GUPANU-467995 format. One record per atom (N, C-alpha, C): x negated, y, z; residue in one letter. Coordinates in steps of 0.05 Angstrom, whole numbers, padded with zeros to 5 digits, always signed. Last residue first. Example, Ala and Ser with C-alpha at 12.3 -4.5 7.8 and 13.67 -1.06 7.14 Angstrom:
<rs>
-00257-00045+00142S;-00273-00021+00143S;-00258+00001+00157S;-00264-00114+00156A;-00246-00090+00156A;-00264-00066+00156A;
</rs>
This chain:
<rs>
-00192+00385+00598E;-00188+00416+00590E;-00203+00435+00607E;-00211+00326+00576D;-00209+00346+00596D;-00207+00373+00585D;-00173+00280+00535C;-00195+00303+00536C;-00187+00318+00559C;-00165+00218+00519V;-00155+00235+00537V;-00178+00255+00540V;-00141+00184+00459V;-00164+00196+00473V;-00153+00218+00493V;-00119+00124+00433V;-00109+00144+00447V;-00134+00156+00465V;-00124+00103+00369V;-00132+00102+00392V;-00129+00128+00407V;-00069+00069+00334F;-00083+00094+00340F;-00099+00089+00365F;-00045+00021+00323L;-00049+00041+00303L;-00067+00061+00306L;-00042-00014+00368D;-00049-00023+00346D;-00056-00006+00321D;-00014+00022+00404D;-00045+00024+00405D;-00056+00004+00383D;+00038+00013+00396F;+00026+00039+00385F;-00004+00033+00383F;+00055-00053+00379E;+00044-00038+00397E;+00032-00013+00386E;+00076-00081+00334S;+00090-00081+00361S;+00080-00062+00381S;+00078-00068+00267C;+00065-00068+00291C;+00081-00068+00319C;+00096-00060+00213G;+00101-00083+00227G;+00086-00089+00254G;+00097-00015+00186L;+00072-00027+00186L;+00075-00054+00200L;+00149+00009+00197V;+00139+00005+00172V;+00115-00013+00168V;+00147+00007+00253D;+00168-00006+00237D;+00161-00013+00211D;+00105+00042+00268M;+00108+00017+00276M;+00124+00001+00261M;+00127+00091+00241L;+00100+00080+00231L;+00097+00050+00243L;+00172+00098+00270R;+00173+00093+00240R;+00149+00080+00231R;+00147+00110+00323R;+00168+00088+00318R;+00171+00080+00288R;+00120+00155+00312R;+00107+00133+00318R;+00123+00108+00315R;+00162+00190+00293M;+00140+00184+00276M;+00127+00159+00287M;+00187+00194+00346S;+00203+00182+00324S;+00181+00177+00304S;+00142+00220+00378P;+00153+00199+00383P;+00171+00182+00362P;+00095+00251+00329S;+00118+00252+00347S;+00128+00223+00356S;+00025+00245+00323P;+00053+00235+00316P;+00074+00243+00337P;-00019+00300+00317C;-00007+00280+00335C;+00020+00273+00326C;-00069+00323+00271R;-00040+00324+00280R;-00034+00300+00297R;-00118+00304+00261R;-00113+00335+00264R;-00084+00339+00270R;-00130+00249+00252G;-00128+00262+00279G;-00127+00293+00281G;-00123+00228+00206N;-00150+00241+00210N;-00150+00256+00237N;-00070+00212+00202I;-00093+00191+00202I;-00117+00202+00211I;-00047+00262+00203L;-00041+00245+00223L;-00063+00224+00229L;-00061+00282+00152R;-00069+00299+00177R;-00066+00278+00201R;-00040+00247+00121S;-00068+00249+00122S;-00077+00263+00147S;+00014+00258+00128L;+00006+00234+00138L;-00025+00231+00138L;+00018+00309+00102H;+00021+00307+00135H;+00012+00279+00144H;+00005+00294+00051G;-00013+00314+00068G;-00013+00310+00096G;+00046+00267+00035S;+00019+00253+00039S;+00002+00270+00054S;+00104+00280+00075S;+00084+00287+00052S;+00061+00269+00057S;+00152+00231+00097V;+00131+00254+00100V;+00119+00256+00075V;+00180+00183+00097G;+00193+00204+00093G;+00177+00231+00101G;+00159+00135+00097L;+00157+00145+00128L;+00174+00170+00124L;+00151+00120+00047L;+00167+00102+00063L;+00173+00115+00093L;+00116+00162+00031G;+00142+00159+00019G;+00162+00145+00037G;+00070+00144+00060A;+00086+00172+00062A;+00114+00175+00055A;+00060+00101+00033L;+00068+00100+00060L;+00082+00125+00070L;+00047+00116-00019E;+00073+00098-00017E;+00079+00100+00011E;+00003+00145-00009N;+00025+00159-00019N;+00051+00143-00016N;-00036+00110+00010Q;-00024+00131+00028Q;+00000+00146+00019Q;-00012+00045-00018T;-00028+00068-00017T;-00017+00088+00003T;-00017-00022-00001M;-00002+00002-00002M;-00017+00023+00000M;
</rs>
């Protein structure tokens, strides 16, 4: 599946998906669920690494 195809299945632009993939945007809860559903993942951690940053 290409990035453009995945973006289409998710209902977002390929640019928005690129920003999610590259860590420049954080996925909303509904986007996390759509990603998990489309990609067949049961855990969000299968898709992304969660990094906690000190402020």
